[in-house]
C-alpha positions as YAML, in Angstrom:
chain: A
units: angstrom
residues:
- id: 1
  name: MET
  ca: [28.84, -7.85, 4.16]
- id: 2
  name: ALA
  ca: [25.20, -8.77, 4.70]
- id: 3
  name: GLY
  ca: [24.60, -5.64, 6.78]
- id: 4
  name: ASN
  ca: [25.66, -3.47, 3.84]
- id: 5
  name: LEU
  ca: [23.14, -4.81, 1.34]
- id: 6
  name: THR
  ca: [21.41, -2.16, -0.75]
- id: 7
  name: PRO
  ca: [17.60, -1.97, -0.64]
- id: 8
  name: ARG
  ca: [17.40, -3.55, -4.10]
- id: 9
  name: GLU
  ca: [19.63, -6.42, -2.97]
- id: 10
  name: ILE
  ca: [17.34, -6.91, 0.01]
- id: 11
  name: VAL
  ca: [14.35, -7.04, -2.37]
- id: 12
  name: LYS
  ca: [16.09, -9.72, -4.43]
- id: 13
  name: GLY
  ca: [16.61, -11.76, -1.28]
- id: 14
  name: LEU
  ca: [13.00, -11.37, -0.16]
- id: 15
  name: LEU
  ca: [11.78, -12.61, -3.54]
- id: 16
  name: LEU
  ca: [13.76, -15.78, -2.76]
- id: 17
  name: GLY
  ca: [12.41, -15.99, 0.77]
- id: 18
  name: VAL
  ca: [15.63, -14.80, 2.43]
- id: 19
  name: ALA
  ca: [15.11, -12.75, 5.60]
- id: 20
  name: PRO
  ca: [17.02, -9.44, 5.43]
- id: 21
  name: PRO
  ca: [19.65, -8.33, 7.98]
- id: 22
  name: ARG
  ca: [17.35, -5.38, 8.74]
- id: 23
  name: PRO
  ca: [13.84, -4.41, 7.74]
- id: 24
  name: LEU
  ca: [13.24, -2.15, 4.78]
- id: 25
  name: PHE
  ca: [11.79, 1.18, 5.92]
- id: 26
  name: LEU
  ca: [9.18, 2.16, 3.34]
- id: 27
  name: PRO
  ca: [6.65, 4.64, 4.76]
- id: 28
  name: ILE
  ca: [4.10, 5.82, 2.20]
- id: 29
  name: VAL
  ca: [4.76, 9.56, 1.91]
- id: 30
  name: PHE
  ca: [2.95, 10.87, -1.16]
- id: 31
  name: SER
  ca: [0.32, 13.57, -0.59]
- id: 32
  name: HIS
  ca: [2.78, 15.37, 1.69]
- id: 33
  name: ALA
  ca: [4.68, 16.19, -1.51]
- id: 34
  name: ALA
  ca: [1.86, 18.51, -2.58]
- id: 35
  name: ARG
  ca: [2.62, 20.61, 0.45]
- id: 36
  name: VAL
  ca: [6.29, 20.72, -0.55]
- id: 37
  name: GLU
  ca: [5.26, 22.15, -3.93]
- id: 38
  name: ASN
  ca: [2.68, 24.45, -2.31]
- id: 39
  name: LEU
  ca: [0.05, 23.00, -4.63]
- id: 40
  name: PRO
  ca: [-3.55, 22.00, -3.93]
- id: 41
  name: LEU
  ca: [-3.78, 18.21, -3.87]
- id: 42
  name: ARG
  ca: [-6.21, 18.29, -6.79]
- id: 43
  name: ALA
  ca: [-3.66, 19.97, -9.07]
- id: 44
  name: PHE
  ca: [-0.77, 17.95, -7.70]
- id: 45
  name: LEU
  ca: [-2.30, 14.56, -8.55]
- id: 46
  name: THR
  ca: [-2.33, 15.31, -12.29]
- id: 47
  name: ASN
  ca: [1.10, 16.94, -12.65]
- id: 48
  name: PRO
  ca: [3.91, 14.39, -13.11]
- id: 49
  name: THR
  ca: [6.61, 17.09, -13.20]
- id: 50
  name: LYS
  ca: [5.56, 18.57, -9.85]
- id: 51
  name: ILE
  ca: [5.12, 15.11, -8.32]
- id: 52
  name: SER
  ca: [8.56, 13.92, -9.43]
- id: 53
  name: ASN
  ca: [10.34, 17.08, -8.30]
- id: 54
  name: SER
  ca: [8.70, 17.19, -4.87]
- id: 55
  name: LEU
  ca: [9.23, 13.49, -4.20]
- id: 56
  name: ARG
  ca: [12.93, 13.94, -4.90]
- id: 57
  name: GLN
  ca: [13.00, 16.80, -2.41]
- id: 58
  name: ILE
  ca: [11.35, 14.64, 0.21]
- id: 59
  name: ARG
  ca: [13.79, 11.84, -0.54]
- id: 60
  name: ALA
  ca: [16.65, 14.18, 0.33]
- id: 61
  name: ARG
  ca: [15.17, 14.69, 3.81]
- id: 62
  name: LEU
  ca: [13.57, 11.34, 4.58]
- id: 63
  name: ARG
  ca: [15.91, 8.50, 5.56]
- id: 64
  name: SER
  ca: [13.77, 5.76, 4.07]
- id: 65
  name: ASP
  ca: [14.62, 3.02, 1.59]
- id: 66
  name: GLY
  ca: [12.30, 4.22, -1.13]
- id: 67
  name: ILE
  ca: [10.05, 6.78, -2.77]
- id: 68
  name: ALA
  ca: [6.26, 6.42, -2.91]
- id: 69
  name: CYS
  ca: [5.80, 7.31, -6.59]
- id: 70
  name: TYR
  ca: [2.00, 7.29, -6.57]
- id: 71
  name: PHE
  ca: [-0.56, 6.27, -4.00]
- id: 72
  name: ASP
  ca: [-4.28, 6.99, -4.31]
- id: 73
  name: PRO
  ca: [-7.15, 4.83, -2.99]
- id: 74
  name: PHE
  ca: [-9.48, 5.94, -5.80]
- id: 75
  name: LEU
  ca: [-7.15, 5.46, -8.77]
- id: 76
  name: GLU
  ca: [-8.68, 2.21, -10.04]
- id: 77
  name: ALA
  ca: [-12.29, 3.26, -9.47]
- id: 78
  name: GLU
  ca: [-11.66, 6.44, -11.44]
- id: 79
  name: ALA
  ca: [-10.12, 4.37, -14.22]
- id: 80
  name: VAL
  ca: [-13.40, 2.51, -14.71]
- id: 81
  name: GLY
  ca: [-15.77, 5.48, -14.63]
- id: 82
  name: ALA
  ca: [-16.01, 7.06, -11.18]
- id: 83
  name: THR
  ca: [-15.21, 10.74, -10.64]
- id: 84
  name: LEU
  ca: [-13.62, 12.63, -7.78]
- id: 85
  name: GLN
  ca: [-15.57, 15.34, -6.02]
- id: 86
  name: TRP
  ca: [-13.50, 18.00, -4.26]
- id: 87
  name: GLU
  ca: [-15.25, 19.87, -1.47]
- id: 88
  name: ALA
  ca: [-12.04, 21.74, -0.60]
- id: 89
  name: GLU
  ca: [-8.75, 22.01, -2.46]
- id: 90
  name: ASP
  ca: [-6.70, 21.00, 0.58]
- id: 91
  name: ARG
  ca: [-8.86, 18.01, 1.56]
- id: 92
  name: PRO
  ca: [-8.99, 14.50, 0.12]
- id: 93
  name: PRO
  ca: [-11.81, 14.02, -2.40]
- id: 94
  name: SER
  ca: [-14.82, 11.74, -2.22]
- id: 95
  name: LEU
  ca: [-15.72, 9.19, -4.89]
- id: 96
  name: HIS
  ca: [-18.84, 9.56, -7.03]
- id: 97
  name: TRP
  ca: [-20.31, 7.27, -9.66]
- id: 98
  name: PRO
  ca: [-22.41, 8.36, -12.66]
- id: 99
  name: GLU
  ca: [-26.14, 8.51, -11.93]
- id: 100
  name: HIS
  ca: [-26.91, 5.54, -14.18]
- id: 101
  name: ILE
  ca: [-24.78, 3.28, -11.95]
- id: 102
  name: LYS
  ca: [-27.06, 2.51, -9.04]
- id: 103
  name: ARG
  ca: [-25.84, 1.62, -5.56]
- id: 104
  name: GLY
  ca: [-24.81, -2.02, -5.66]
- id: 105
  name: GLY
  ca: [-24.44, -1.97, -9.44]
- id: 106
  name: LEU
  ca: [-21.36, -2.42, -11.59]
- id: 107
  name: PRO
  ca: [-19.43, 0.11, -13.67]
- id: 108
  name: GLU
  ca: [-20.03, -0.33, -17.39]
- id: 109
  name: SER
  ca: [-16.48, -1.12, -18.41]
- id: 110
  name: SER
  ca: [-14.45, -4.01, -19.62]
- id: 111
  name: ALA
  ca: [-12.66, -6.21, -17.11]
- id: 112
  name: SER
  ca: [-9.36, -4.80, -18.33]
- id: 113
  name: PRO
  ca: [-9.63, -1.01, -18.52]
- id: 114
  name: SER
  ca: [-7.17, 1.01, -20.54]
- id: 115
  name: VAL
  ca: [-4.23, 2.31, -18.54]
- id: 116
  name: LYS
  ca: [-3.11, 4.77, -21.21]
- id: 117
  name: GLY
  ca: [-5.09, 7.76, -20.01]
- id: 118
  name: GLY
  ca: [-6.19, 9.56, -16.89]
- id: 119
  name: ARG
  ca: [-4.20, 9.53, -13.69]
- id: 120
  name: VAL
  ca: [-2.92, 6.00, -14.23]
- id: 121
  name: ALA
  ca: [-0.87, 7.47, -17.06]
- id: 122
  name: VAL
  ca: [0.35, 10.19, -14.68]
- id: 123
  name: ALA
  ca: [1.50, 7.56, -12.18]
- id: 124
  name: ILE
  ca: [3.32, 5.63, -14.90]
- id: 125
  name: ASP
  ca: [5.05, 8.81, -16.05]
- id: 126
  name: VAL
  ca: [6.21, 9.57, -12.48]
- id: 127
  name: ILE
  ca: [7.66, 6.06, -12.06]
- id: 128
  name: ARG
  ca: [9.55, 6.33, -15.36]
- id: 129
  name: ARG
  ca: [10.92, 9.78, -14.52]
- id: 130
  name: LEU
  ca: [12.17, 8.69, -11.12]
- id: 131
  name: LYS
  ca: [13.59, 5.45, -12.48]
- id: 132
  name: ALA
  ca: [15.87, 7.53, -14.71]
- id: 133
  name: VAL
  ca: [17.40, 9.42, -11.80]
- id: 134
  name: VAL
  ca: [17.42, 7.23, -8.66]
- id: 135
  name: ARG
  ca: [20.29, 5.02, -7.54]
- id: 136
  name: ASP
  ca: [20.37, 1.43, -6.32]
- id: 137
  name: ASP
  ca: [19.98, 2.60, -2.73]
- id: 138
  name: CYS
  ca: [16.42, 3.78, -3.45]
- id: 139
  name: LEU
  ca: [13.35, 1.67, -4.19]
- id: 140
  name: LEU
  ca: [10.44, 2.96, -6.26]
- id: 141
  name: THR
  ca: [7.09, 1.99, -4.75]
- id: 142
  name: ALA
  ca: [3.54, 2.26, -6.03]
- id: 143
  name: GLY
  ca: [0.20, 1.16, -4.66]
- id: 144
  name: VAL
  ca: [-2.90, -0.60, -5.96]
- id: 145
  name: THR
  ca: [-6.13, -1.46, -4.19]
- id: 146
  name: GLY
  ca: [-6.98, -4.96, -2.96]
- id: 147
  name: PRO
  ca: [-9.86, -6.92, -4.52]
- id: 148
  name: PHE
  ca: [-12.28, -6.70, -1.58]
- id: 149
  name: THR
  ca: [-11.64, -3.00, -1.10]
- id: 150
  name: LEU
  ca: [-12.06, -2.18, -4.78]
- id: 151
  name: ALA
  ca: [-15.13, -4.41, -5.04]
- id: 152
  name: ALA
  ca: [-16.64, -2.52, -2.08]
- id: 153
  name: LEU
  ca: [-16.04, 0.74, -3.96]
- id: 154
  name: PHE
  ca: [-17.67, -0.73, -7.07]
- id: 155
  name: MET
  ca: [-20.69, -1.78, -4.98]
- id: 156
  name: GLN
  ca: [-20.74, 1.60, -3.18]
- id: 157
  name: LEU
  ca: [-20.80, -0.17, 0.16]
- id: 158
  name: ASP
  ca: [-20.39, 1.46, 3.53]
- id: 159
  name: PRO
  ca: [-17.06, 0.27, 5.04]
- id: 160
  name: GLY
  ca: [-18.95, -0.66, 8.21]
- id: 161
  name: ASP
  ca: [-21.35, -2.93, 6.32]
- id: 162
  name: SER
  ca: [-19.73, -6.26, 7.24]
- id: 163
  name: ARG
  ca: [-22.69, -8.21, 5.89]
- id: 164
  name: GLY
  ca: [-22.49, -6.42, 2.56]
- id: 165
  name: LEU
  ca: [-18.75, -7.09, 2.32]
- id: 166
  name: ALA
  ca: [-19.33, -10.78, 2.97]
- id: 167
  name: GLU
  ca: [-21.96, -10.96, 0.21]
- id: 168
  name: ILE
  ca: [-20.07, -9.27, -2.63]
- id: 169
  name: PRO
  ca: [-20.74, -11.37, -5.76]
- id: 170
  name: ALA
  ca: [-17.89, -13.33, -7.32]
- id: 171
  name: SER
  ca: [-18.39, -11.42, -10.59]
- id: 172
  name: VAL
  ca: [-17.60, -8.11, -8.86]
- id: 173
  name: LEU
  ca: [-14.51, -9.55, -7.15]
- id: 174
  name: ASP
  ca: [-13.41, -10.93, -10.52]
- id: 175
  name: LEU
  ca: [-13.76, -7.50, -12.13]
- id: 176
  name: ALA
  ca: [-11.85, -5.89, -9.27]
- id: 177
  name: ALA
  ca: [-9.03, -8.43, -9.54]
- id: 178
  name: ALA
  ca: [-8.76, -7.88, -13.31]
- id: 179
  name: VAL
  ca: [-8.63, -4.09, -12.93]
- id: 180
  name: ILE
  ca: [-5.98, -4.33, -10.23]
- id: 181
  name: SER
  ca: [-3.73, -6.73, -12.13]
- id: 182
  name: GLY
  ca: [-3.90, -4.57, -15.27]
- id: 183
  name: ILE
  ca: [-2.82, -1.42, -13.45]
- id: 184
  name: ALA
  ca: [-0.23, -3.31, -11.40]
- id: 185
  name: THR
  ca: [1.30, -4.63, -14.61]
- id: 186
  name: ALA
  ca: [1.64, -1.09, -15.93]
- id: 187
  name: PHE
  ca: [3.36, 0.06, -12.72]
- id: 188
  name: VAL
  ca: [5.95, -2.71, -12.57]
- id: 189
  name: GLU
  ca: [6.61, -2.50, -16.31]
- id: 190
  name: ALA
  ca: [7.36, 1.20, -15.79]
- id: 191
  name: GLY
  ca: [9.95, 0.35, -13.14]
- id: 192
  name: ALA
  ca: [8.32, 0.06, -9.70]
- id: 193
  name: ASN
  ca: [10.47, -2.13, -7.41]
- id: 194
  name: VAL
  ca: [7.82, -2.59, -4.71]
- id: 195
  name: LEU
  ca: [4.09, -2.97, -5.28]
- id: 196
  name: PHE
  ca: [1.76, -2.33, -2.34]
- id: 197
  name: ILE
  ca: [-1.62, -4.07, -2.50]
- id: 198
  name: ARG
  ca: [-3.81, -2.26, 0.02]
- id: 199
  name: GLU
  ca: [-6.78, -4.16, 1.45]
- id: 200
  name: ASP
  ca: [-8.78, -1.88, 3.77]
- id: 201
  name: PHE
  ca: [-11.97, -3.94, 3.90]
- id: 202
  name: LEU
  ca: [-12.00, -7.66, 4.60]
- id: 203
  name: PRO
  ca: [-14.81, -9.66, 6.24]
- id: 204
  name: ALA
  ca: [-14.26, -12.71, 8.39]
- id: 205
  name: LEU
  ca: [-13.67, -15.38, 5.74]
- id: 206
  name: SER
  ca: [-14.36, -19.10, 5.77]
- id: 207
  name: PRO
  ca: [-11.43, -21.31, 4.70]
- id: 208
  name: GLU
  ca: [-13.00, -21.63, 1.23]
- id: 209
  name: ASP
  ca: [-13.57, -17.87, 0.88]
- id: 210
  name: PHE
  ca: [-10.07, -17.11, 2.15]
- id: 211
  name: SER
  ca: [-8.62, -19.44, -0.48]
- id: 212
  name: ASP
  ca: [-10.77, -17.73, -3.12]
- id: 213
  name: TRP
  ca: [-9.56, -14.28, -2.00]
- id: 214
  name: SER
  ca: [-5.90, -15.31, -1.94]
- id: 215
  name: SER
  ca: [-6.21, -16.79, -5.43]
- id: 216
  name: ARG
  ca: [-7.45, -13.42, -6.72]
- id: 217
  name: LEU
  ca: [-4.54, -11.72, -5.03]
- id: 218
  name: ALA
  ca: [-2.17, -14.25, -6.59]
- id: 219
  name: THR
  ca: [-2.64, -12.82, -10.08]
- id: 220
  name: THR
  ca: [-1.31, -9.42, -9.05]
- id: 221
  name: ILE
  ca: [1.35, -10.94, -6.81]
- id: 222
  name: ASN
  ca: [2.63, -13.10, -9.67]
- id: 223
  name: VAL
  ca: [2.70, -10.12, -12.04]
- id: 224
  name: ALA
  ca: [4.92, -8.21, -9.62]
- id: 225
  name: ARG
  ca: [7.24, -11.16, -9.10]
- id: 226
  name: PHE
  ca: [7.55, -11.73, -12.85]
- id: 227
  name: TYR
  ca: [9.03, -8.24, -13.14]
- id: 228
  name: GLN
  ca: [11.26, -8.84, -10.09]
- id: 229
  name: ALA
  ca: [9.21, -6.36, -8.05]
- id: 230
  name: LEU
  ca: [8.36, -7.17, -4.44]
- id: 231
  name: PRO
  ca: [4.63, -7.54, -3.77]
- id: 232
  name: VAL
  ca: [3.55, -6.29, -0.34]
- id: 233
  name: LEU
  ca: [0.04, -6.93, 1.00]
- id: 234
  name: LEU
  ca: [-1.16, -4.20, 3.36]
- id: 235
  name: LEU
  ca: [-3.94, -5.35, 5.69]
- id: 236
  name: THR
  ca: [-4.90, -2.05, 7.22]
- id: 237
  name: CYS
  ca: [-7.96, -3.01, 9.32]
- id: 238
  name: LYS
  ca: [-7.09, -4.45, 12.72]
- id: 239
  name: ASP
  ca: [-10.49, -6.15, 13.05]
- id: 240
  name: ALA
  ca: [-10.03, -7.88, 9.69]
- id: 241
  name: VAL
  ca: [-6.57, -9.01, 10.77]
- id: 242
  name: ALA
  ca: [-7.96, -10.39, 14.04]
- id: 243
  name: ALA
  ca: [-10.88, -12.16, 12.35]
- id: 244
  name: ASN
  ca: [-8.64, -13.92, 9.81]
- id: 245
  name: ARG
  ca: [-5.36, -14.21, 11.72]
- id: 246
  name: GLU
  ca: [-5.08, -18.00, 11.68]
- id: 247
  name: ALA
  ca: [-5.58, -18.18, 7.92]
- id: 248
  name: ILE
  ca: [-3.19, -15.26, 7.38]
- id: 249
  name: VAL
  ca: [-0.47, -16.94, 9.42]
- id: 250
  name: GLN
  ca: [-0.93, -20.33, 7.77]
- id: 251
  name: GLN
  ca: [-1.16, -19.14, 4.15]
- id: 252
  name: PRO
  ca: [2.02, -19.86, 2.10]
- id: 253
  name: TRP
  ca: [2.35, -16.31, 0.81]
- id: 254
  name: ASP
  ca: [4.49, -15.34, -2.18]
- id: 255
  name: CYS
  ca: [4.58, -11.77, -0.89]
- id: 256
  name: VAL
  ca: [5.34, -9.84, 2.26]
- id: 257
  name: VAL
  ca: [2.23, -9.44, 4.40]
- id: 258
  name: CYS
  ca: [2.03, -6.25, 6.48]
- id: 259
  name: PRO
  ca: [-0.87, -6.36, 8.94]
- id: 260
  name: ALA
  ca: [-1.86, -3.21, 10.79]
- id: 261
  name: LEU
  ca: [0.32, -2.75, 13.86]
- id: 262
  name: GLU
  ca: [-2.74, -2.77, 16.12]
- id: 263
  name: GLY
  ca: [-3.71, -6.20, 14.79]
- id: 264
  name: ILE
  ca: [-0.22, -7.58, 15.29]
- id: 265
  name: ALA
  ca: [0.09, -6.13, 18.79]
- id: 266
  name: GLN
  ca: [-3.09, -7.90, 19.89]
- id: 267
  name: HIS
  ca: [-2.00, -11.25, 18.43]
- id: 268
  name: SER
  ca: [1.79, -11.14, 18.41]
- id: 269
  name: ALA
  ca: [2.13, -14.78, 19.46]
- id: 270
  name: ALA
  ca: [0.25, -15.93, 16.37]
- id: 271
  name: PHE
  ca: [2.23, -13.73, 13.96]
- id: 272
  name: SER
  ca: [5.55, -14.79, 15.48]
- id: 273
  name: ALA
  ca: [5.00, -18.13, 13.70]
- id: 274
  name: MET
  ca: [5.32, -16.47, 10.29]
- id: 275
  name: GLU
  ca: [8.63, -16.49, 8.45]
- id: 276
  name: PRO
  ca: [10.39, -13.13, 8.93]
- id: 277
  name: ALA
  ca: [10.86, -12.85, 5.15]
- id: 278
  name: ARG
  ca: [7.07, -12.93, 4.72]
- id: 279
  name: LEU
  ca: [6.03, -10.61, 7.56]
- id: 280
  name: GLY
  ca: [6.00, -6.83, 7.75]
- id: 281
  name: ILE
  ca: [4.38, -4.17, 9.91]
- id: 282
  name: ALA
  ca: [2.01, -1.40, 8.78]
- id: 283
  name: LEU
  ca: [2.12, 1.59, 11.12]
- id: 284
  name: PRO
  ca: [-0.89, 3.91, 11.61]
- id: 285
  name: PRO
  ca: [-0.23, 6.98, 9.41]
- id: 286
  name: ALA
  ca: [-1.76, 9.34, 11.96]
- id: 287
  name: VAL
  ca: [1.17, 8.92, 14.36]
- id: 288
  name: PHE
  ca: [3.26, 11.07, 12.01]
- id: 289
  name: ASP
  ca: [0.89, 14.05, 11.94]
- id: 290
  name: SER
  ca: [2.82, 17.19, 12.89]
- id: 291
  name: GLY
  ca: [0.02, 18.14, 15.30]
- id: 292
  name: ARG
  ca: [0.38, 14.93, 17.27]
- id: 293
  name: PRO
  ca: [2.68, 15.03, 20.31]
- id: 294
  name: HIS
  ca: [5.73, 12.78, 20.27]
- id: 295
  name: ALA
  ca: [4.75, 9.44, 21.77]
- id: 296
  name: ALA
  ca: [7.74, 7.81, 23.48]
- id: 297
  name: ASP
  ca: [5.58, 4.90, 24.61]
- id: 298
  name: PHE
  ca: [4.59, 4.16, 21.02]
- id: 299
  name: ASP
  ca: [8.22, 4.15, 19.88]
- id: 300
  name: GLU
  ca: [9.28, 1.84, 22.69]
- id: 301
  name: SER
  ca: [6.42, -0.56, 22.01]
- id: 302
  name: LEU
  ca: [7.28, -0.61, 18.32]
- id: 303
  name: ARG
  ca: [10.94, -1.22, 19.10]
- id: 304
  name: GLN
  ca: [9.96, -4.28, 21.13]
- id: 305
  name: THR
  ca: [7.66, -5.57, 18.38]
- id: 306
  name: VAL
  ca: [10.40, -5.19, 15.77]
- id: 307
  name: SER
  ca: [12.86, -6.99, 18.04]
- id: 308
  name: ASP
  ca: [10.44, -9.87, 18.68]
- id: 309
  name: LEU
  ca: [9.11, -10.40, 15.13]
- id: 310
  name: ARG
  ca: [12.11, -9.30, 13.01]
- id: 311
  name: PRO
  ca: [9.85, -8.04, 10.19]
- id: 312
  name: ALA
  ca: [11.08, -7.75, 6.61]
- id: 313
  name: ILE
  ca: [9.38, -4.36, 6.08]
- id: 314
  name: ILE
  ca: [8.19, -1.45, 8.18]
- id: 315
  name: THR
  ca: [5.70, 0.67, 6.26]
- id: 316
  name: THR
  ca: [2.51, 2.62, 6.91]
- id: 317
  name: ALA
  ca: [-1.07, 1.43, 6.55]
- id: 318
  name: GLY
  ca: [-1.69, 4.23, 4.07]
- id: 319
  name: ASP
  ca: [-0.48, 7.61, 2.92]
- id: 320
  name: VAL
  ca: [0.81, 9.67, 5.85]
- id: 321
  name: PRO
  ca: [-1.04, 12.97, 6.38]
- id: 322
  name: ALA
  ca: [-0.12, 15.96, 4.26]
- id: 323
  name: SER
  ca: [0.90, 17.60, 7.53]
- id: 324
  name: ALA
  ca: [3.34, 14.77, 8.29]
- id: 325
  name: ASP
  ca: [6.46, 15.57, 10.28]
- id: 326
  name: VAL
  ca: [9.34, 14.10, 8.25]
- id: 327
  name: GLU
  ca: [11.71, 14.41, 11.20]
- id: 328
  name: ARG
  ca: [9.27, 12.35, 13.25]
- id: 329
  name: LEU
  ca: [9.55, 9.61, 10.63]
- id: 330
  name: ASN
  ca: [13.34, 9.76, 10.73]
- id: 331
  name: LYS
  ca: [13.43, 9.73, 14.52]
- id: 332
  name: LEU
  ca: [11.17, 6.70, 14.75]
- id: 333
  name: TRP
  ca: [13.36, 4.82, 12.26]
- id: 334
  name: GLU
  ca: [16.47, 5.68, 14.27]
- id: 335
  name: ASN
  ca: [14.81, 4.36, 17.43]
- id: 336
  name: VAL
  ca: [13.63, 1.03, 16.04]
- id: 337
  name: ARG
  ca: [16.27, 0.17, 13.46]
- id: 338
  name: PRO
  ca: [18.16, -2.94, 14.58]
- id: 339
  name: GLY
  ca: [21.82, -2.40, 15.36]
...
């Protein structure tokens, strides 16, 4: 029966443009696993054994359709020469470039960095380990950074610098796209079933610039599809979604597009025109923080949005907090799951 399709069967259908009987529930729960292992995040990120073991423990408690094998917004930048600076073991790091790379400059690396060392190799190892033990009812997901977001990191731009984002040179966007596609290839070759492409920064784009951006995305999207992995574009900034909503809705995507929930809520009529097999929802990760009170109004609003838009995927706009309440995730899924 259609309602009994496994997550991997649903992915196969989505690759063919077939809307699923229910959305896939794929929250990005990664750094929370460090807490499960009682490890500082810094040590956790480089230990494939600890990562694999803790993610399997989370999988036993979280009623989702997949495991977030590796998700780090600085992975690609580190691969081409940046370093992570840790001010506290239990806090996310900040990104730093070598002194000889000036603000607005480019990393001195080839357009296709090696993916055989560093934390990219750790991520690949985790995917391979989990592939050997998971069943067909579990998807393996991994994340890469979008071209504008990675280019902004290369240029060391302030996220609020909308003018700077709009003036990123084509050469920098080309480098970003090449880095992303190389790492994405390594992830799907290792066995990832779903590839998140996270775009945090996106200026208001002209039709020509939007076409240029989507063509850069297409390389990574096509790589994922070649390996029968589902590409999922996360558009995490509500203002970027609002500024480009008409182009987003009209674009003939070969992936599932997951705009931030806030952006969809403000423009639900526009997004209702998208094919359900090409539309998802990215929830704000902060709503799952264990210190946040349960928000019945949020759940009810989300239930209505899911009913109206029939999205193919429900995910999060980024990694949920390390203090995430797994039972809160399960409860929300129970409340909004169709049927």
